[in-house]
N, C-alpha and C positions, 0 to 999 in steps of 0.2 A: 426386580429385584428380588434373586432369593439370598437368604442368610448365605448360603455357602459365597455369593459374589461381594459380601461386605469384607473389606480390611477391617481386619483388628476387633477389639471388642466381643470376641467369641463368649466369652460367659454371658454379654450382656442379650446375647443371639438367643441362646440356651436359657435365659431367663426366659423371655419373652415369646418362645416355643414352649416352656413347660404350662405357662399362664394360660395359653391357647388350646394346650393337650389336655390341662386338668380342670377347664375351665372356669377361670378366676380370671375374666378378662375386663378389666379394668375398664370403668365407661371413662376414664379421661389417666389416662399418664402423662408428665412431664418431665422427658429427655433434656438433662442438662449437658453440656458439653462447652470446651475451649472449641474455637471455631477451627473448623475442618477436619474437627476429629470423627464424623461418620453417624452424627444424631439421625440426620435424615432418611442416609440407605437404610440405617435399621429401622426406622419409620413406616419406610416402603416397605423392605423387607415383612417388617409385621403385618402389614395389610393384606401384603401377597396369603403370605402365611395361611391368615385368616379365611379369606374367601375363597382359598385353592380350592378346587375342587376334587383330586386326588394325591394331599400330602402323604409324606413319607418320611424317615430318617430324619426327622425333626425340622423340616425343608420341604418347602411347597414342590411341586412337578416344577412348573416352569413351563408347561406344554399345553395347559387347559387353555378355556377363552379366557376366564377369569386374570388366568397371571399373566397370557397374551396380553390383554389389554390395561392391566397396573405396571406391564414395562412400557409400555407404552406412554404412561398416563393420563390415558383414556379411557379408565373406568369409570362409567357411570356414576356411580356410586360413592366416589374417592372424591372430594373437595379439599381447595388446597385453598389456605389464607397467609399473606404477603405482606407485610411494609410498602406501600406505593405512596405517590404523588402524583400529580399534575404532570405530564412532558410530552413528546414530540410524537410519541407511540404511541396515544391514544386520543381524541376529539371528547369522550367524557368528559362534563365539570366536575363532576362527585367520583373520580375513577376508584374501584374498587380492585382485588385481585383477579375478578374476571375479565377484566380490564386490559390486563394482562397476560392472561393465561397463554399464549401462544410463547410470549418470550421465555415465560416461567419454564417450560413444557420442554423449548431450545435449549436455555442451561442447565436443568437435571439430567438432563438426556447426553448432554455434552461432560459434564462435571456434577456428580452429587454433592461432591466436599468442597463444594462451591464458596468464598464467603462475600461476607455482607457485601464490602466494596463492589465486587462484581456482579452483582443482583443488581446494585443502582446502578453500575454498566450497562447490563441488559435491557434493563427497564428505561435506560436513557435519561436517570434524576440523578446522576453521580451529585450534582452539587445541589441537590435540597435536600433539608430534611422528611423522612418517610414518616407514615404511623397506619394505625391500623381503627380506622374512623368510623363512627357510627355505622355511616351505609353500607358499610362490611357488615356490620350484623345483621343490620334488617335483612342483608338476602342472603345470608346464611341461613337464619331462620326459617325464612322462605322456602329455600334447598331442603332442607330437613323434613316439613313438616309435610314433602311427598312420599308415597308410598316408593320403598326399593323396588330398581330396576332390577335388579340382576337375584333380588331374594335372599341377598344373605346381609355381610357387615355394612352398614353405611359408617363413612370414617371422615374426617376432617383432621390434616395437616396443619398446625397451626405452628408457623416458620417466623420467630419471637416474639412470642407473646408480650416481652417487654416495652413495645411501641404501641402498643394497645393503651389510650387513656380510658377514663373510668368511665365515662358515660357507654362507650363501646363495652368495655365487663360486664356494668348493669346491663345492660339489655341481653348480654351474653350466657348472665348468672344461673340463672334459673335450667334453661335448657344444655350448661356443665353438667348442671347440681341432679337435675334427673332428665338425660337426655330421651328421645325416643329409643324405643325398643331395639338391641341390635344397631344402636349408635354409639360410637367410640370417637375421643377425643385424642391427640396425638402433639401435646405443646412439645415446641424444640427452642430454647434458650440458650442463650452465650451468657446469660445475670441474669440467675435464679435470684438474686438480692432487690431485682429490678421489676421483676414482674410483682402483678396488684395482688396481695393477698389475699385478697376474694376470690380471689382465681385458682390460686397458687394451694390454696389452705384445701381444695375441692378434687386436688389432683396424687397420683402415684407417683412419684420422684423416685426416677434412676437417674443416678452418674453413669455419662458412658465418658472412658478415660479417655485421656492424653495416648495419642498415638506413639507406640516404640519409634527410635529412629530407621530401624528398618522398612516399617508400615506406612509411614509418611514419603518414604523414598520410593515405594511402589504409587502409591498419589500422585506423589506430583510429575512420577513418569506418564500417568495414565491421563495429567489432565492436560487440554489443550492449549492452556493458557503459559503465558511465561511470568510466575510468579519471581524468578530469580532476577529480573528485571528492577522490579520493582522494592527487592529486598535489598538488593545492591545500591540502589538510590537514596534507600532509608538509613543504611548503611553508611554510606558516605556522610549525611546528615549527621546521624549521632558521633561518627568517630572524628567530627570535626568540633562537636559541641562540646565532647567528654575532654577534645584536646585540651583548645578554652577553658575549662573549665580546673583540669589539673592544673593550669598555669596560672589559675586567679583570675584570668581576665575576663572580666564581666562584659566588658563595652563588644572585645571581639566574641563572645556567646551569645550575647544578644544579635548580632550582625550577624552571623551563621541560621539562627532562627528566623529571623527577618526577610533573608535573603531568599531562606526555600520556601517561605508564604505567600512571598509577591511573584517571586518567579514565574514566568510563565510555559517552563519546560514541561516532559511531560512526566519527568521524576521529581514535578514541585510535589509541593503540599498546598496548593490552591483551593483545592475541595474540601469539603469538610468529611468528606468519605474517607479519603488520601489522608485526613491528621489522624481522623479517630486509626486507620488500617498502621498508621507512625505512631502511636502512644502505643498501639499493640505492639508493634515490632520491639521499639524500645521495651516493654515489661519483658520479652523474652528473652534482649540481651543483659535485661538485669539478673533474671534468672542465670543466665550462664556466668554471668562474673561471680554470683553468689557460692556456686556450686564449687569453684573453682575456690574461694578463698575456703569451702570446707571441703577441701580435697577428695570431691567429687566430681572429675575431669569426665570422667568415663561416660556418666549423665548429659554432659556440653552437646549441643547439638549445633554449634558453629563451625561453619567450611573451614578448611585448616588453616588458607591467607590469611585468618584473622586470628591464629595463634597467638600476636605477638601484640596487638592490643588487647585482646582478652586480659594475656597475662599480666600488664603494665594496669589496667583499668583493674582487676582483682587485687595489685598491692597499693593503689594511689587510693581506692575508696574503703572504705570501713564496710560491713553489715546492716549497719544503721542505716546507711547511705541509702542502699537496696532498696529498702524498708521501706521510706518516707518516701522517697525517687516514684514507687510502684504505687501509692496510696498521692501524691501528688496526681499520679498519670490519670489514676480515675476518679480523680474529681473533673480535671481537665476534659475528659471525655463526655463526663456527665453534661461538663456545661456548653463544649460542641454542643450536644444534642438540643441544648436548650437555645441556640441561638447566640449566644456570646459572642461578641465580637472576638474573632483570631487572635488580630495583632497583641491585643487585650491580655488575651488566654497564656497564648504562647510566652506575653514577656515576663509574666507573672510566673510561671513554670519556669524559665530559666533563671530569673528568681530563687525561686525556693530550690532547685537544683545545684545554685552557688552556693547559698545560706548550709544547705546539707554537706556538700563539700567542705565549707571552712570547718565547719562546725566537727567532720571527722578526724579531723586535722588536731 
């Protein structure tokens, strides 16, 4: 992938190209983004630029052997690490990223702006918690000890390092801090505050900005996945929940959430990844409500058919409701990752939303 192919974040692309041009290549980069903002395409374009045999005008040529191999994700000195778990698509007792490399390549080539939930589905582990375990560190250290095949940069693209446990981080610490010559690590995170400090402190951090409405529309148009269907299902649940809260009907609010979790329908919240995706979606809804409350309607990004809902919610809720609910959502997501019972979690979340709504009045 070339920088020219990346949607949005042109300033970040220029920064990365300048780092390469001025021989200021950091041995460890941390790109932090809102999910789907394009950190992975930027990382791929950066690696391609570093390894390109004929770079020009601040971009890779896209035609040399290195560019062609990287564009197909088969460059021998480019390695990928991402959270996994044991599933039906591998027979390995202790699976690593290599166990799912074919699935990863297919997904990235289809849509490099994929979400974490889409990755879980591609790996066939959507109902399990995934992590980057110590076996991953052992295998990676072994790979990086070998001589470079192409006599260029060796790179490791680390997707979601916040899924790394302490033991894995300890194993990788030395090689991240003092990597072999011409070896770079690129960490891509959606939650920089959850990345272990021992790793975070050794990286140069770069913020990948959220896409504009127009850029997000381009990404959505290129994606083979139907995200509208999921968002429509989440919106139905959220609007029913908010309707009950605005009427001060706690019982109905609890029944709405319980039905969404227990249902086996495709649009339900039966899996942990869908529960986290729902919390992320609600966070976006709260942002829209907050913007409306502050007279910033031009910055909102909701479909026109939901105009009445958002306007009503903006009038019924206070700004403190949005802030406190966002904090409650963040706590809920962290507890989902720790395998806390979903019904208990969402029962507590609804209680907090009800209390926040009552306080706002």
